[in-house]
C-alpha positions in Angstrom: 26.9 -12.4 17.5 24.2 -13.0 15.0 22.6 -15.6 17.2 22.6 -13.1 20.1 20.8 -10.6 17.9 18.2 -13.2 17.1 17.8 -14.0 20.7 17.5 -10.3 21.5 14.7 -10.0 18.9 12.8 -13.0 20.2 13.1 -11.7 23.8 12.0 -8.2 22.7 9.1 -9.6 20.8 8.0 -11.7 23.8 8.0 -8.7 26.1 6.2 -6.6 23.5 3.6 -9.3 22.9 2.7 -9.6 26.5 2.4 -5.8 27.0 0.4 -5.6 23.8 -2.0 -8.3 24.8 -2.6 -6.6 28.2 -3.4 -3.3 26.4 -5.7 -5.0 23.9 -7.5 -6.9 26.7 -8.2 -3.7 28.5 -9.0 -1.3 25.7 -9.8 -3.2 22.4 -11.8 -6.2 23.8 -14.7 -4.0 25.0 -15.0 -2.6 21.4 -15.0 -6.1 20.0 -17.7 -7.1 22.5 -19.8 -4.1 21.6 -19.5 -5.0 17.9 -20.6 -8.6 18.6 -23.6 -7.4 20.5 -24.5 -5.2 17.6 -24.2 -8.0 15.2 -26.6 -10.1 17.3 -29.1 -7.3 17.5 -28.9 -6.7 13.8 -29.5 -10.3 13.1 -32.6 -10.2 15.2 -33.9 -7.1 13.4 -33.3 -8.7 10.0 -35.0 -11.9 11.1 -38.0 -10.0 12.4 -38.2 -8.0 9.1 -38.2 -11.2 6.9 -40.4 -13.1 9.3 -37.8 -15.8 9.9 -36.1 -16.9 13.0 -32.6 -16.0 14.2 -30.4 -19.0 14.7 -27.5 -18.6 17.1 -24.3 -20.1 15.7 -22.6 -22.6 18.0 -19.1 -21.4 19.0 -16.3 -24.0 19.0 -14.6 -21.9 21.7 -16.4 -19.7 24.3 -15.9 -15.9 24.2 -13.9 -16.2 27.4 -11.4 -18.5 25.8 -11.2 -16.5 22.7 -10.6 -13.2 24.4 -8.1 -14.5 26.9 -6.2 -17.6 25.8 -6.8 -17.3 22.1 -6.0 -13.6 21.8 -3.1 -13.9 24.2 -1.4 -16.7 22.4 -2.0 -15.2 19.0 -0.7 -11.8 20.1 2.5 -13.1 21.7 3.3 -15.5 18.8 2.8 -12.6 16.3 5.0 -10.3 18.3 7.8 -13.0 18.7 7.7 -13.6 15.0 8.0 -9.8 14.3 10.8 -9.7 16.8 12.7 -12.5 15.1 12.3 -10.8 11.7 13.3 -7.5 13.2 16.5 -9.1 14.5 17.3 -10.6 11.0 16.7 -7.2 9.3 19.0 -5.5 11.9 21.7 -8.2 11.4 21.7 -7.6 7.7 21.7 -3.8 8.1 24.3 -3.7 10.8 26.6 -5.9 8.7 26.7 -3.1 6.2 26.6 -0.1 8.4 29.1 -1.4 10.9 31.7 -2.0 8.2 31.1 1.4 6.5 30.7 3.5 9.6 32.6 1.7 12.5 31.7 4.5 15.0 28.0 4.1 14.4 25.9 3.1 17.5 23.9 -0.1 16.8 21.2 1.2 19.1 20.6 4.2 16.8 20.4 1.8 13.8 17.9 -0.3 15.8 15.8 2.7 16.6 15.8 3.8 12.9 14.9 0.3 11.8 12.0 0.2 14.3 10.6 3.5 13.0 11.0 2.5 9.4 9.5 -0.9 10.0 6.5 0.4 11.8 5.7 2.9 9.0 6.2 0.4 6.2 4.4 -2.6 7.8 1.8 -1.0 10.0 1.4 2.8 9.4 0.8 3.0 5.6 -1.4 -0.1 5.3 -3.4 1.1 8.3 -3.9 4.6 6.8 -5.2 3.1 3.6 -7.1 0.2 5.0 -7.9 0.9 8.7 -9.0 -2.2 10.7 -12.6 -2.8 11.5 -14.3 -4.5 14.4 -16.4 -7.6 13.9 -19.7 -7.1 12.0 -18.1 -4.5 9.8 -17.5 -5.6 6.2 -19.1 -7.6 3.5 -18.4 -11.3 3.4 -18.4 -11.3 -0.4 -15.4 -8.9 -0.5 -13.3 -10.4 2.3 -11.0 -12.0 -0.3 -10.5 -8.8 -2.2 -10.0 -6.8 1.0 -7.4 -9.2 2.3 -5.5 -9.4 -1.0 -5.5 -5.6 -1.3 -4.1 -5.1 2.2 -1.5 -7.8 1.7 -0.4 -6.3 -1.6 -0.1 -2.8 -0.1 1.9 -4.2 2.8 4.3 -6.1 0.6 4.8 -3.2 -1.8 5.3 -0.8 1.1 7.9 -3.0 2.6 9.8 -3.4 -0.7 9.7 0.4 -1.2 11.0 0.9 2.3 13.9 -1.4 1.7 14.6 0.3 -1.6 14.5 3.7 0.1 17.0 2.6 2.8 19.4 1.3 0.0 19.1 4.6 -1.8 19.8 6.6 1.3 22.9 4.6 2.1 24.2 4.9 -1.5 23.6 8.7 -1.6 24.8 9.4 1.9 28.5 10.1 0.9 27.5 12.2 -2.1 24.6 14.3 -0.7 24.9 14.0 3.0 22.5 12.4 5.4 19.8 15.0 5.3 19.4 15.2 1.5 19.8 11.5 1.1 17.1 10.9 3.6 14.8 13.4 1.9 15.3 11.6 -1.5 14.7 8.2 0.0 11.6 9.4 1.9 10.1 11.2 -1.1 10.6 8.1 -3.3 8.9 5.9 -0.8 6.0 8.2 -0.3 5.4 8.6 -4.1 5.6 4.8 -4.6 3.2 4.1 -1.7 0.8 6.8 -2.8 0.6 5.4 -6.4 0.1 1.9 -5.1 -2.7 3.0 -2.8 -4.4 4.9 -5.6 -4.4 1.8 -7.8 -6.0 -0.5 -5.2 -9.7 -0.6 -4.6 -11.5 1.2 -1.8 -13.8 -0.5 0.7 -16.4 1.4 2.7 -18.6 -1.2 4.3 -19.8 0.0 7.7 -23.4 -1.3 7.9 -26.2 1.2 7.7 -29.6 0.8 9.5 -32.0 -2.0 8.8 -34.9 -0.5 6.9 -38.5 -1.5 6.4 -39.4 0.9 3.7 -38.9 4.3 5.2 -38.9 3.0 8.8 -35.7 2.1 10.7 -36.2 -1.2 12.4 -32.5 -1.7 13.4 -29.8 0.8 14.1 -26.7 1.2 11.9 -23.3 0.2 13.3 -22.3 2.7 16.0 -19.7 5.0 14.6 -18.1 5.6 18.0 -17.3 1.8 18.3 -15.5 2.0 14.9 -13.6 5.1 15.9 -12.5 3.8 19.3 -11.6 0.4 17.8 -9.3 2.0 15.2 -7.7 4.4 17.7 -6.9 1.6 20.1 -5.8 -0.7 17.3 -3.1 1.7 16.1 -2.2 2.7 19.6 -1.6 -1.0 20.4 0.7 -1.4 17.4 2.6 1.8 18.3 3.0 0.3 21.8 4.1 -3.0 20.5 6.7 -1.6 18.1 8.0 0.9 20.7 8.5 -1.8 23.4 10.1 -4.1 20.8 12.5 -1.5 19.7 13.4 -0.3 23.2 13.9 -3.7 24.7 16.0 -4.7 21.6 18.1 -1.6 22.1 18.5 -2.3 25.8 19.7 -5.9 25.1 22.1 -4.5 22.5 23.5 -2.1 25.1 24.1 -5.1 27.4 25.8 -7.0 24.7 28.0 -4.1 23.9 29.1 -3.7 27.5 29.8 -7.4 27.8 31.8 -7.4 24.5 33.8 -4.3 25.7 34.5 -6.0 29.1 35.6 -9.2 27.3 38.0 -7.1 25.0 39.5 -5.4 28.1 40.1 -8.8 29.8 41.8 -10.1 26.6 44.0 -7.0 26.4 44.9 -7.3 30.1 45.9 -11.0 29.6 47.9 -10.2 26.5 49.7 -7.4 28.3 
């Protein structure tokens, strides 16, 4: 059965990745293109200000390849990997829950895992360090920004696992509601403290100035806002599709298992 769970996770990730890429191609890619256009305009303004020329960097791959083949492959591979990890987490969780509460519906467990996973892996890190389109950010701080984001993601995931363990341990003593509140509060406190200890990064480029004169506009705030909205919407879509497809496959596996059990009982009778 564990292999079937993994297969279900990979299939769910594949479907989620394809749908996520289509969404990103329609809604996110125009924001990326706008950011790249701004970066080029800013480089021209800075070059004119310093009296130097602006050299166009040679791209190894064209924008068409990057936004279609590159983004498509990357998105699908990422989603499939998430789906496989989701299936592994579900297998471990169901091994415990299924033994302790035999009447539990595995699809409910998968839905709870999907919501928890999204909050821990995507939601909290996004809230603290929202993604930026190209041309936003200082190249000198990219290492610090990446390490801070990774640190928060890892800590958030560990705290989420700890919260789930606490909920299951306290369930029989306090009941589901109080156990859930205790686990959730503990997670939120830990995530808040971690976020407060990590550095902040506010690096949206301002206008290019020549004394008191603006010679180049600052980064358009609407592009940043749209990019971030579409980015989180894309992740919500991916995790929702992943969880729903995984649950549907679980339902099919349950029906097949029940039919197999009835056939065996019929033969034994």
